[in-house]
N, C-alpha and C positions, 0 to 999 in steps of 0.2 A: 648770354651767348647770342650771336647774330650770324645770319647766313649771308654769304657774299660770293661774288664771282671774281676770279683772278683776272686782272686787266693788264698786268705787267710783272715780269720777273726779270730783274736786271742784275748783272754781276759787275762788281767794281772792286777797286783796291784802295784801302785806307792810305792816304798820303803820309800820315805820321807814323803808323806802325807797320805798314805793308801787309796788313791782314786782308785776306779775301773776304768780301762781303756779298751777301745775296739780299737785294732789295725787293720787297714784295708789295705791290699796290693792288688793292681790292676795292670793289664797289659793293656797298651794302645793299641788299635787296629788301623789298618791302616785307613787312611781317603781318600775319593775320591777327586781328584783334578778337576778343572774346565774342563779339556780336557778329563775326564773320566778315566784317569790312577789312580792307587793307590799310595799313598805316605806312605811309611813305616817309622816310627820314628826310630831314631838312637837307637842302642842297649842300650846305657846309659840312654835314655829317656823313655824306655818301662815300667819299673817298677816304680810305684808310691805308696808311703806309707803315711798314715795319721793316726792320733789318735783322739779319742774323749773321754773325761773324764766325769764320772758320775756327778761330782760336777761343774767343769768348763764349760763343754759343754753338758748338759743333752740331748739336741735334737740330736746332732751328736752321742752321746753314744747310744741312743735308736735306731737310724737309722742304725748305723754300726752293732750293735748287731743283728738286724733282718735280715741282709744280709747273704747269704750263697755262697759257692764256685760255680762258674759258672754263677752267676747273671750278667746281662749286665747293666751297669750304665753309667750315664753322669757325667763327672767331670767338675765343674766350678772352675776356678782359680781367685784369687785376687792378688793384688800387695801390698807388705809391703812397706809403705811409707818411712820408715827409712832405710831399707837395700836394697830397690829396687829389691827384689827377689819375685818371684811368690810363692803362697802357695795354697793348696786345700781349697777352700772356702765352697763348697757344693758338695755332692754326692747324686744324685737322681737315683732311680731305674727305668730302662726302661723296662726290661723283666726279669722275674724270670727264673731260670735254670730249664730245663725239667728233669734234672738228680737228683737222690738222692745222699746223701753223700756216700753211699756204692758203687755207680757206679763210683765215681770220686776218691775216696781214696783207695789206694792199701794197 
């Protein structure tokens, strides 16, 4: 599990199926090591994006749609058994952003 901050929530429509989709982009925050130091992720591992479709994944779609920029979330990963690659399994809200959209968007 990793802690991240939401940097973008974008709605789109799948061109082939017409399904509404919620795209979520997050930035992974540093983690505390056992000796008290901070571990910063590699720059290539900071940005995490995932999508939830209204038909295929209605729970994810609803959860992603309700998030806003600046929210702190926990990311849970799972492993694809066929490709052996991790993917975002669940995103849970930890703390809502104290800022409004007008404070964060220029």
